[in-house]
C-alpha positions as CSV (number, residue, x, y, z in Angstrom):
1,X,3.4,-8.1,8.2
2,X,0.7,-9.5,5.9
3,X,-2.9,-8.5,6.4
4,X,-6.1,-10.3,5.4
5,X,-7.6,-8.5,2.4
6,X,-9.1,-11.3,0.2
7,X,-12.8,-11.6,-0.7
8,X,-13.5,-7.9,-0.3
9,X,-14.2,-7.4,-4.1
10,X,-12.5,-3.9,-4.4
11,X,-13.7,-2.7,-1.0
12,X,-10.2,-2.3,0.4
13,X,-7.7,0.6,-0.2
14,X,-4.1,1.1,0.7
15,X,-3.1,4.5,2.2
16,X,0.5,5.7,2.6
17,X,1.1,8.4,5.2
18,X,4.3,10.4,6.1
19,X,5.6,9.5,9.6
20,X,7.9,12.5,9.6
21,X,9.6,14.5,6.9
22,X,9.3,12.5,3.7
23,X,10.6,13.2,0.2
24,X,9.2,11.2,-2.7
25,X,11.1,11.0,-6.1
26,X,9.8,8.4,-8.5
27,X,8.2,6.6,-5.5
28,X,6.1,3.6,-5.7
29,X,4.1,1.2,-3.5
30,X,4.2,-2.5,-4.5
31,X,1.6,-4.9,-3.2
32,X,2.6,-8.6,-2.9
33,X,-0.1,-11.2,-2.2
34,X,-0.5,-14.8,-1.2
35,X,-3.3,-17.3,-0.6
36,X,-1.9,-18.1,3.0
37,X,-0.3,-15.8,5.6
38,X,2.9,-17.9,5.4
39,X,2.6,-18.6,1.7
40,X,4.7,-17.4,-1.2
41,X,4.0,-13.8,-1.9
42,X,4.0,-12.6,-5.5
43,X,3.6,-9.2,-7.1
44,X,-0.1,-8.3,-7.3
45,X,-0.1,-4.6,-8.2
46,X,1.9,-1.4,-7.9
47,X,1.1,2.3,-7.9
48,X,3.1,5.4,-8.3
49,X,3.4,8.0,-5.6
50,X,3.2,11.7,-6.3
51,X,6.7,13.3,-6.1
52,X,7.1,15.9,-3.5
53,X,7.8,16.7,0.2
54,X,5.4,15.6,2.9
55,X,5.3,16.2,6.7
56,X,4.1,14.0,9.5
57,X,0.5,12.8,9.0
58,X,0.1,13.9,5.4
59,X,-1.4,11.4,2.9
60,X,1.1,10.5,0.2
61,X,-1.0,8.2,-1.8
62,X,-4.1,6.0,-1.8
63,X,-5.4,3.4,-4.1
64,X,-8.0,0.5,-4.2
65,X,-6.7,-3.1,-4.3
66,X,-7.7,-5.2,-7.3
67,X,-11.0,-7.1,-7.2
68,X,-9.1,-10.4,-7.5
69,X,-6.5,-9.8,-4.8
70,X,-5.5,-13.0,-3.0
71,X,-6.3,-13.5,0.7
72,X,-3.2,-11.8,2.3
73,X,-1.2,-8.9,1.1
74,X,1.9,-6.8,2.2
75,X,3.4,-3.7,0.9
76,X,6.8,-2.4,0.1
77,X,7.8,1.2,-0.6
78,X,10.6,2.5,-2.9
79,X,11.8,5.9,-4.1
80,X,11.2,7.7,-0.8
81,X,13.4,9.1,1.9
82,X,12.1,9.3,5.4
83,X,9.6,7.2,7.2
84,X,6.1,6.3,5.9
85,X,3.3,4.1,7.2
86,X,1.1,1.9,5.0
87,X,-2.5,1.4,6.2
88,X,-5.5,-0.5,5.1
89,X,-8.9,1.1,4.8
90,X,-12.3,0.2,3.6
91,X,-13.9,1.9,0.5
92,X,-17.5,3.0,1.4
93,X,-20.1,1.7,-0.9
């Protein structure tokens, strides 16, 4: 579901981890954002994932959210086979 990410001024990153055997071919993660948790989510940004094969726990990709991201965000993955997990992290400053 949606997570609170707004107001972090580029201090939040998105990580994609393999939850088992995962294959990526032209994979991408798309971030949708909205001002309210139950608001209308629109495309905020997307990032390509590196093609290849991954095993459980391996990091598939990581990227920083835009400075102007709205308050709430959620992610969708495409171009992968297998299960992956999207997490939110903080960028040390």
